[in-house]
Structure formats: structure tokens, C-alpha cells
C-alpha positions in Angstrom: 106.8 92.0 77.9 105.6 95.2 79.0 103.1 95.9 80.5 99.6 99.2 80.3 99.1 101.7 82.6 95.1 99.5 82.7 96.9 96.5 83.2 97.4 95.1 86.1 99.4 92.8 87.9 98.7 90.1 91.0 101.5 89.1 92.8 100.3 86.2 95.6 102.3 84.9 98.4 101.5 82.4 100.9 102.3 81.9 104.2 101.9 78.7 106.3 102.6 78.4 110.2 103.6 75.3 111.9 100.8 75.0 115.1 101.7 71.4 116.1 105.3 73.4 117.8 103.1 75.4 119.4 100.5 73.1 120.5 103.6 70.8 122.1 105.0 73.8 123.5 102.0 74.4 125.6 101.3 71.1 126.7 104.7 70.9 128.1 104.9 74.2 129.8 101.5 72.3 131.1 103.0 69.4 132.4 106.1 71.6 133.7 103.1 73.0 135.9 101.8 70.5 137.3 104.6 68.9 138.4 105.7 72.3 139.9 102.1 71.5 141.8 102.4 68.5 143.2 105.6 68.9 144.7 105.0 72.5 146.1 101.6 69.9 147.8 104.5 67.8 148.7 106.2 69.5 150.2 103.4 71.2 152.0 102.2 67.5 153.7 105.8 66.7 154.3 105.5 70.5 157.0 102.4 69.9 157.9 103.3 66.1 159.1 106.8 66.9 161.0 104.9 69.5 162.6 102.0 67.3 163.8 104.8 64.9 165.0 106.0 67.5 167.1 103.5 68.2 168.8 101.8 65.3 169.1 105.8 64.3 171.3 105.9 67.2 172.7 108.6 69.1 171.0 111.1 69.1 168.1 114.2 66.9 171.1 111.3 64.5 171.5 110.2 64.1 168.4 115.0 63.6 167.7 114.5 61.2 170.6 111.6 59.5 169.5 113.0 58.5 166.0 116.1 57.4 167.0 114.3 55.2 170.2 112.0 53.7 166.9 115.0 53.5 164.4 116.9 51.4 167.2 114.5 49.9 168.7 115.3 51.0 172.0 
């Protein structure tokens, strides 16, 4: 098929992007961040409990002695 100088050839390209995969990736990142934050909060709470126990018992050695006596029942 010959085309003259005045004729224009039109071409169309169609591009599609699968956005559901992008949304799932972002949701996974959010879930991982949430779990990491929860883990950090639990760790900080545990550290605060240990420090509080040491303060109330009179030091780390007294805390360990009190723990062993509570576990053994003596």
C-alpha cells in the first residue's frame, strides 16, 4: 500500500498497568511496619518492667534472689 506525502499514518499504543500488585506491596510494607512498631513497644515495656522490678527489689542481685524464691516457693 502506497502512501502519498499528504497522508498521515496514525498508530495507537495501549499501555496498561496492574495497580493491584502495587497496592498489595504497599499494604505488605504497612503491615511489616506495624508489626515492627508493636515489637519495639513490647520490648520497651519489658525493659521498663525489669528496671522497675530491680528498683523495687533493691538491685539486680536481689531481683534474681526474689525470682528464684518465688519460683521454688521457699
